[in-house]
C-alpha positions in Angstrom: 3.4 -11.0 -24.5 6.0 -14.2 -22.7 5.0 -17.1 -21.6 6.8 -19.2 -19.0 7.1 -21.3 -16.2 6.8 -21.2 -12.3 6.6 -23.7 -10.0 4.1 -23.1 -7.0 3.9 -24.8 -3.8 0.4 -26.3 -3.3 -0.5 -24.1 -0.9 -0.1 -21.4 -4.0 -1.3 -23.2 -6.3 -4.4 -24.4 -4.6 -5.2 -20.6 -3.6 -4.9 -18.9 -7.0 -7.6 -22.1 -7.8 -9.9 -21.0 -5.5 -9.5 -17.5 -6.7 -9.9 -17.9 -10.4 -12.8 -19.8 -9.8 -14.4 -17.2 -7.2 -13.7 -13.8 -9.5 -13.7 -16.4 -13.2 -10.4 -15.1 -13.8 -7.7 -16.8 -15.5 -4.4 -17.9 -12.3 -2.3 -16.1 -15.4 -4.3 -13.4 -15.4 -4.6 -13.4 -11.4 -0.5 -13.9 -11.2 -0.5 -10.8 -13.6 -3.0 -8.4 -11.1 -0.2 -9.9 -8.4 2.6 -9.1 -10.1 1.5 -6.0 -10.8 0.8 -4.4 -7.0 4.1 -5.6 -6.1 6.1 -4.8 -8.2 5.3 -2.1 -10.8 6.4 2.3 -9.5 3.3 3.7 -9.4 2.1 1.7 -7.5 5.0 1.3 -4.7 4.4 5.1 -5.0 1.6 4.8 -3.9 1.8 2.4 -1.2 5.0 4.1 -0.3 2.8 7.8 0.2 0.1 5.7 2.4 3.2 4.0 4.7 4.5 8.2 4.8 0.9 9.4 5.8 0.7 6.2 8.0 3.4 7.8 10.1 2.8 10.9 10.2 2.3 11.9 13.8 2.1 8.9 15.4 3.8 9.8 18.3 1.5 10.1 21.7 2.5 13.6 22.9 1.9 15.7 24.9 0.1 19.1 25.6 2.9 21.7 23.6 1.6 24.8 22.9 -1.3 24.5 24.5 -2.4 21.5 22.6 -3.6 18.7 23.6 -2.0 15.7 22.6 -5.1 14.5 20.5 -5.0 18.4 18.6 -1.4 18.1 18.5 -1.1 14.3 16.1 -4.3 15.9 14.1 -2.1 19.1 13.4 1.3 17.4 12.6 -0.7 14.9 10.3 -2.3 17.2 8.7 1.0 18.6 7.7 2.8 16.4 7.2 0.2 14.9 4.7 0.2 18.3 3.1 4.2 18.2 2.8 3.9 14.3 0.8 1.9 15.1 -1.7 3.5 17.9 -2.6 6.1 15.9 -2.8 5.0 13.4 -5.2 3.1 16.5 -7.3 6.5 17.4 -8.4 
């Protein structure tokens, strides 16, 4: 583990103090957790995967091949999610 010093805005420090009291975690633990969440590769991949899922089939389209717009979007989302899942399994 490495020791470092950082400067925080007053509001940031107050937020961390309140969260520390609420959770019982030290300010250092909270900062390390925030760094892991923001910069870890695994978390970044999961956020990207979720963004793909959220974006899949987002268009509000009219009937296509006899499907209503809602059915079409559901079909595209399902296919896109499967494609993204396969991509991440490789």
